[in-house]
C-alpha positions, 0 to 999 in steps of 0.5 A: 848512456848508450855509446855505440849502437848497431843497426841490422837491416835483414832485407831479402836480398842483402843484409846491411849493418851500420854502427854509430856513436852517441852523436849519430856519427857512422863509424863502420858499415858492412853488407852481406847477401842474406841468403837462406840463413839470415841470422848468419848473415847478420852475424858475419856482417855485424863482425865486419862492421865491428871489425871496421870500427875497431870495436868488439860486441861487448862495446855495443849498447844496443842492437836494433834489427829491422827488415824483412828477417828482422826477428831472425837476428838472434843478437837484437835487443830490439826489432823495428819495422823498415818503414819506421828504421827508413824514416829515422834514417832519412831524418838523420841524413835530411832533417827536413825530409817528409817522405821516403821512397825505398827500392829494395831487392824484393819490395818497394816501400814508400811513406810520408811522415810528419815533422816528428817522424810519426808515419801518416801513410805507407804503401809497399808491394809485398806480393810482386817483385815487379819493380824491384832489384830482383827483377832487374837482376833477372833482366840482366841474367837473361841478356847475359850481362853483369850488374855492373854493366847494366848502366853502360847497357842502358845508356846506349839505348835510342828507343827504350822497349815498352815493358807492360806488364806489372808482374815480374813473372810476365814482364820476364816472359815479355822480355824473352819475347822481345829478344826473340823478335830482335829488339836490341838488349840496350833498349830492353835493359832501358825499358826494364829500368823505366818499368821499375821507376814507373812501379815505384812512382805508382806506389809513391803516388798511393802513399802520397808525398811531402817535401823533401822526399829521400830516395833509398834502396839497392836499385839506386845503385843503378845510376840510371834509375837514380836519374830517371827518378830525379827527372820524373820527380822534379825538385825537392829530391834527396839522394844519399851519397852513393855508399849510403843509399842501401843503408838508410834503413840500418842507419835508422835502426841504429839511430833508434837504439841510440835514442831508446835503448834496449826497449823491445818492440815488434 
């Protein structure tokens, strides 16, 4: 019997670990910057979660990895795609969910699925960081503000600056040009958040949407981005508790471990 399982989401920006028991109860979670050595980040993150849960690694029946660098986690028993993991995590948090939109550090992913969790359609932006957390980080860096200041700055905006480019590199040039034209930093920051939301909505439209829609990903730690998405999407939008928004895929990976054990998958 699978008693405890760990899900490791090795994202391009951050690595997340969640440990759950056989009932799907979250025992602990941990987050680390992925950096250039994903396996070491995964090991540190897993060790942190185990310590928080009061468990040893031998107590884990199965470890399931997902994410950009999922095959680099040497401690894994099984690896699954981000979309598969996010679907399971979304359905555990919101059993009636039919779609998920994940705004991560380097990618935006959208998928819709049936009542059994089988993916019906999906879209993602694999080749451009426009609309992702990395784009927002660069925007904040250009304006000399910390990530913890982004929301406060954006809320001061009265006239959000339009950022028309869908390319992260060109959008960055556009932002620098706006600063040179004395556009207010708060208007640029709010414009960048709006651009992220519009890019995410474009990908969601391509995948199609079924209610209920679950929002996930690190970009949602910016409360302004979450609010803009909820305004644009209307009813039947489900937002995980703040601490869980970045852990939906890791949660799904752990749940797959509980349900299916150590069977190896790509």
